[in-house]
C-alpha positions as a Python dict, from the first residue, in 0.01 Angstrom:
ca = {
    (1, 'M'): (0, 0, 0),
    (2, 'T'): (-173, 317, -30),
    (3, 'A'): (111, 486, -223),
    (4, 'R'): (101, 185, -473),
    (5, 'T'): (-272, 208, -506),
    (6, 'N'): (-229, 584, -584),
    (7, 'R'): (40, 506, -851),
    (8, 'L'): (-176, 245, -1011),
    (9, 'G'): (-493, 478, -1011),
    (10, 'R'): (-297, 758, -1164),
    (11, 'S'): (-156, 528, -1427),
    (12, 'A'): (-506, 393, -1499),
    (13, 'L'): (-634, 760, -1534),
    (14, 'T'): (-359, 847, -1763),
    (15, 'G'): (-420, 549, -1969),
    (16, 'L'): (-776, 624, -1997),
    (17, 'T'): (-718, 994, -2084),
    (18, 'W'): (-477, 878, -2376),
    (19, 'L'): (-752, 644, -2512),
    (20, 'V'): (-1019, 914, -2489),
    (21, 'A'): (-792, 1147, -2676),
    (22, 'L'): (-693, 892, -2935),
    (23, 'L'): (-1064, 834, -3010),
    (24, 'F'): (-1109, 1200, -3055),
    (25, 'V'): (-804, 1256, -3261),
    (26, 'F'): (-844, 920, -3480),
    (27, 'P'): (-1076, 1084, -3745),
    (28, 'V'): (-816, 1348, -3793),
    (29, 'I'): (-535, 1102, -3822),
    (30, 'W'): (-741, 881, -4056),
    (31, 'M'): (-797, 1183, -4280),
    (32, 'V'): (-442, 1282, -4297),
    (33, 'V'): (-350, 905, -4385),
    (34, 'T'): (-617, 881, -4669),
    (35, 'S'): (-504, 1214, -4831),
    (36, 'F'): (-191, 1039, -4931),
    (37, 'K'): (-352, 738, -5077),
    (38, 'H'): (-444, 668, -5427),
    (39, 'E'): (-822, 661, -5483),
    (40, 'V'): (-812, 286, -5525),
    (41, 'D'): (-656, 242, -5190),
    (42, 'A'): (-873, 481, -5012),
    (43, 'A'): (-1196, 305, -5131),
    (44, 'T'): (-1089, -52, -5019),
    (45, 'D'): (-1301, -254, -4775),
    (46, 'P'): (-1134, -362, -4527),
    (47, 'P'): (-921, -56, -4534),
    (48, 'T'): (-550, -79, -4674),
    (49, 'F'): (-272, 9, -4432),
    (50, 'A'): (16, -53, -4661),
    (51, 'F'): (5, 181, -4966),
    (52, 'A'): (259, 394, -5153),
    (53, 'P'): (208, 765, -5034),
    (54, 'T'): (142, 1011, -5317),
    (55, 'L'): (72, 1375, -5342),
    (56, 'E'): (-144, 1342, -5638),
    (57, 'Q'): (-451, 1430, -5451),
    (58, 'F'): (-318, 1773, -5331),
    (59, 'T'): (-229, 1840, -5687),
    (60, 'T'): (-568, 1766, -5800),
    (61, 'I'): (-720, 1969, -5532),
    (62, 'L'): (-519, 2269, -5633),
    (63, 'D'): (-573, 2232, -6011),
    (64, 'R'): (-959, 2227, -5929),
    (65, 'G'): (-940, 2579, -5804),
    (66, 'F'): (-906, 2541, -5438),
    (67, 'L'): (-703, 2857, -5374),
    (68, 'P'): (-971, 3121, -5461),
    (69, 'Y'): (-1215, 2940, -5224),
    (70, 'L'): (-941, 2947, -4957),
    (71, 'A'): (-868, 3320, -5034),
    (72, 'N'): (-1256, 3395, -4989),
    (73, 'S'): (-1260, 3201, -4670),
    (74, 'A'): (-965, 3384, -4519),
    (75, 'F'): (-1108, 3733, -4622),
    (76, 'V'): (-1448, 3666, -4492),
    (77, 'T'): (-1328, 3522, -4171),
    (78, 'V'): (-1063, 3794, -4088),
    (79, 'L'): (-1278, 4089, -4163),
    (80, 'S'): (-1587, 3948, -3996),
    (81, 'T'): (-1395, 3868, -3681),
    (82, 'A'): (-1247, 4223, -3696),
    (83, 'L'): (-1591, 4362, -3723),
    (84, 'V'): (-1722, 4157, -3426),
    (85, 'L'): (-1432, 4277, -3207),
    (86, 'L'): (-1481, 4634, -3319),
    (87, 'L'): (-1852, 4621, -3224),
    (88, 'G'): (-1830, 4373, -2927),
    (89, 'V'): (-1568, 4523, -2718),
    (90, 'P'): (-1758, 4849, -2656),
    (91, 'A'): (-2088, 4669, -2616),
    (92, 'A'): (-1929, 4435, -2358),
    (93, 'Y'): (-1776, 4708, -2173),
    (94, 'A'): (-2112, 4904, -2163),
    (95, 'L'): (-2298, 4593, -2051),
    (96, 'S'): (-2035, 4504, -1785),
    (97, 'L'): (-1846, 4812, -1624),
    (98, 'A'): (-2096, 5071, -1715),
    (99, 'P'): (-2422, 4903, -1693),
    (100, 'V'): (-2761, 5082, -1740),
    (101, 'K'): (-3114, 4998, -1632),
    (102, 'Q'): (-3187, 4805, -1957),
    (103, 'T'): (-2866, 4596, -1936),
    (104, 'S'): (-3065, 4266, -1862),
    (105, 'N'): (-3302, 4344, -2138),
    (106, 'A'): (-3001, 4397, -2402),
    (107, 'L'): (-2829, 4083, -2286),
    (108, 'G'): (-3172, 3898, -2327),
    (109, 'F'): (-3197, 4037, -2678),
    (110, 'F'): (-2838, 3935, -2767),
    (111, 'L'): (-2926, 3579, -2649),
    (112, 'S'): (-3263, 3557, -2827),
    (113, 'T'): (-3082, 3624, -3167),
    (114, 'K'): (-2927, 3286, -3128),
    (115, 'M'): (-3256, 3106, -3073),
    (116, 'L'): (-3372, 3153, -3426),
    (117, 'P'): (-3283, 2860, -3657),
    (118, 'I'): (-3084, 3002, -3954),
    (119, 'V'): (-3294, 2788, -4201),
    (120, 'A'): (-3596, 3001, -4086),
    (121, 'A'): (-3404, 3317, -4202),
    (122, 'I'): (-3269, 3222, -4514),
    (123, 'I'): (-3562, 3322, -4736),
    (124, 'P'): (-3575, 3680, -4623),
    (125, 'L'): (-3194, 3696, -4617),
    (126, 'Y'): (-3177, 3576, -4981),
    (127, 'I'): (-3444, 3814, -5084),
    (128, 'I'): (-3246, 4119, -4921),
    (129, 'S'): (-2923, 4008, -5057),
    (130, 'Q'): (-3090, 3969, -5421),
    (131, 'N'): (-3239, 4316, -5400),
    (132, 'L'): (-2915, 4474, -5290),
    (133, 'G'): (-2718, 4299, -5560),
    (134, 'M'): (-2509, 4114, -5305),
    (135, 'L'): (-2560, 3756, -5399),
    (136, 'D'): (-2247, 3563, -5459),
    (137, 'N'): (-2063, 3855, -5288),
    (138, 'V'): (-1805, 3812, -4998),
    (139, 'W'): (-1934, 4132, -4824),
    (140, 'A'): (-2284, 3967, -4766),
    (141, 'L'): (-2121, 3701, -4585),
    (142, 'I'): (-1895, 3934, -4386),
    (143, 'V'): (-2204, 4126, -4261),
    (144, 'L'): (-2392, 3773, -4192),
    (145, 'Y'): (-2097, 3623, -4014),
    (146, 'A'): (-2031, 3939, -3779),
    (147, 'G'): (-2403, 3933, -3687),
    (148, 'M'): (-2399, 3561, -3634),
    (149, 'N'): (-2093, 3580, -3394),
    (150, 'L'): (-2153, 3916, -3213),
    (151, 'P'): (-2402, 3788, -2969),
    (152, 'L'): (-2183, 3511, -2858),
    (153, 'A'): (-1878, 3752, -2856),
    (154, 'V'): (-2072, 4006, -2641),
    (155, 'W'): (-2154, 3758, -2382),
    (156, 'M'): (-1811, 3613, -2379),
    (157, 'M'): (-1620, 3944, -2353),
    (158, 'R'): (-1873, 4060, -2098),
    (159, 'S'): (-1773, 3782, -1857),
    (160, 'F'): (-1406, 3869, -1913),
    (161, 'F'): (-1466, 4245, -1840),
    (162, 'L'): (-1652, 4176, -1527),
    (163, 'E'): (-1307, 4017, -1400),
    (164, 'V'): (-1140, 4358, -1436),
    (165, 'P'): (-1080, 4493, -1075),
    (166, 'T'): (-1267, 4825, -1037),
    (167, 'E'): (-971, 4962, -840),
    (168, 'M'): (-762, 4976, -1158),
    (169, 'I'): (-1044, 5172, -1346),
    (170, 'E'): (-1099, 5416, -1046),
    (171, 'A'): (-719, 5478, -1008),
    (172, 'A'): (-693, 5556, -1378),
    (173, 'R'): (-982, 5802, -1369),
    (174, 'V'): (-826, 5966, -1059),
    (175, 'D'): (-523, 6016, -1273),
    (176, 'G'): (-740, 6202, -1528),
    (177, 'A'): (-753, 5922, -1777),
    (178, 'K'): (-1059, 5960, -2022),
    (179, 'L'): (-1277, 5673, -2123),
    (180, 'P'): (-1071, 5581, -2450),
    (181, 'T'): (-760, 5588, -2246),
    (182, 'V'): (-912, 5359, -1967),
    (183, 'L'): (-1050, 5119, -2222),
    (184, 'Y'): (-746, 5082, -2438),
    (185, 'R'): (-468, 5143, -2193),
    (186, 'V'): (-590, 4985, -1855),
    (187, 'I'): (-889, 4747, -1944),
    (188, 'L'): (-784, 4572, -2273),
    (189, 'P'): (-441, 4461, -2150),
    (190, 'V'): (-601, 4285, -1883),
    (191, 'V'): (-875, 4099, -2081),
    (192, 'A'): (-658, 4048, -2383),
    (193, 'P'): (-653, 3665, -2338),
    (194, 'G'): (-1022, 3661, -2328),
    (195, 'I'): (-1059, 3873, -2644),
    (196, 'A'): (-812, 3637, -2804),
    (197, 'A'): (-1004, 3338, -2712),
    (198, 'T'): (-1313, 3503, -2841),
    (199, 'A'): (-1167, 3591, -3158),
    (200, 'L'): (-1041, 3241, -3204),
    (201, 'I'): (-1390, 3103, -3161),
    (202, 'C'): (-1529, 3353, -3399),
    (203, 'V'): (-1269, 3244, -3663),
    (204, 'I'): (-1362, 2880, -3628),
    (205, 'F'): (-1741, 2952, -3658),
    (206, 'S'): (-1674, 3177, -3952),
    (207, 'W'): (-1450, 2950, -4117),
    (208, 'T'): (-1659, 2649, -4082),
    (209, 'E'): (-1995, 2799, -4162),
    (210, 'F'): (-2167, 2623, -4448),
    (211, 'F'): (-2545, 2705, -4471),
    (212, 'Y'): (-2524, 3076, -4553),
    (213, 'A'): (-2226, 3023, -4789),
    (214, 'V'): (-2397, 2747, -4990),
    (215, 'N'): (-2728, 2932, -5031),
    (216, 'L'): (-2580, 3294, -5100),
    (217, 'T'): (-2269, 3229, -5303),
    (218, 'A'): (-2188, 3049, -5637),
    (219, 'A'): (-1881, 3072, -5836),
    (220, 'Q'): (-1727, 3406, -5729),
    (221, 'A'): (-1765, 3421, -5345),
    (222, 'G'): (-1770, 3043, -5247),
    (223, 'T'): (-1586, 2954, -4941),
    (224, 'V'): (-1389, 2627, -4846),
    (225, 'P'): (-1692, 2439, -4705),
    (226, 'V'): (-1887, 2508, -5040),
    (227, 'F'): (-1575, 2370, -5232),
    (228, 'L'): (-1582, 2037, -5048),
    (229, 'V'): (-1948, 1981, -5140),
    (230, 'G'): (-1815, 1935, -5494),
    (231, 'F'): (-1667, 1612, -5401),
    (232, 'I'): (-1987, 1473, -5321),
    (233, 'T'): (-2134, 1350, -5679),
    (234, 'S'): (-2375, 1099, -5816),
    (235, 'E'): (-2068, 887, -5891),
    (236, 'G'): (-1988, 853, -5534),
    (237, 'L'): (-1745, 996, -5305),
    (238, 'F'): (-1393, 1037, -5392),
    (239, 'W'): (-1238, 971, -5053),
    (240, 'A'): (-877, 1060, -5116),
    (241, 'Q'): (-935, 1382, -5288),
    (242, 'L'): (-1199, 1465, -5021),
    (243, 'S'): (-957, 1402, -4725),
    (244, 'A'): (-683, 1597, -4910),
    (245, 'A'): (-928, 1891, -4947),
    (246, 'A'): (-1032, 1862, -4591),
    (247, 'L'): (-693, 1843, -4463),
    (248, 'L'): (-596, 2181, -4656),
    (249, 'A'): (-905, 2336, -4539),
    (250, 'S'): (-825, 2252, -4185),
    (251, 'L'): (-478, 2340, -4173),
    (252, 'P'): (-534, 2725, -4144),
    (253, 'V'): (-759, 2691, -3833),
    (254, 'M'): (-544, 2426, -3680),
    (255, 'I'): (-226, 2638, -3708),
    (256, 'V'): (-411, 2934, -3575),
    (257, 'G'): (-545, 2736, -3282),
    (258, 'W'): (-213, 2584, -3217),
    (259, 'I'): (-47, 2945, -3208),
    (260, 'A'): (-330, 3090, -2980),
    (261, 'Q'): (-375, 2784, -2759),
    (262, 'N'): (-212, 2957, -2454),
    (263, 'H'): (-433, 3259, -2498),
    (264, 'L'): (-745, 3034, -2558),
    (265, 'V'): (-682, 2840, -2225),
    (266, 'R'): (-611, 3169, -2033),
    (267, 'G'): (-893, 3337, -2187),
    (268, 'L'): (-1158, 3037, -2124),
    (269, 'S'): (-1017, 3010, -1759),
    (270, 'M'): (-1032, 3371, -1656),
    (271, 'G'): (-1237, 3393, -1330),
    (272, 'A'): (-1239, 3019, -1288),
    (273, 'V'): (-986, 3041, -1007),
    (274, 'K'): (-1003, 3344, -772),
}
């Protein structure tokens, strides 16, 4: 009786898990289905489930100049994430394995930078960008996205660095290894999954950021989120085109996340099990 009850409980839990997963995935499935519809079929109420699939919406998206926006997003995301890692790895090392007296103050400062609403900073950032001639410039976004993600990255990577056994570092130093060798040959291989998880989160935040992009860019440096806004017009919403554009915009992040999912799981679970 107990074994049967356990099986029923596991089956019910499995069914509930699939139901919750379906609820989360359903908007994505609906977006994919709608992207292959004609506008007439996408705007029906109730929704149309029987329709003739078409690639017309994807062709329209590409004809409207989607690729330059995609290139801008890719360029800004990759370089800002690389800059975050370049600055964040030494900072996380210094705040974890080589702490100083003001470590807590530094950590508090990093955390406090995330408390300011970005809408409160947009006017001075706009004026600074204008005075430097960097409006509608991808390099302005790179700097802003790096500054936006750096505090989070430092906090995350610090927690990963704290999991490195001190015995490994001491053994390397006894063997005569200098600090750069210890960092890149001993510590980084251990925390690589955590750094990969941090990089993936920075990629997601940079790729989906909208507020800075829509206020500081125009025709030359617009990113994918800015491109998607163009489908919201006074004439209404073009659901099929918007779904196709959103699908194309989501694919790069979904592919990167799928490829790096093992590193993401390992990185986010570092230190969870001793």
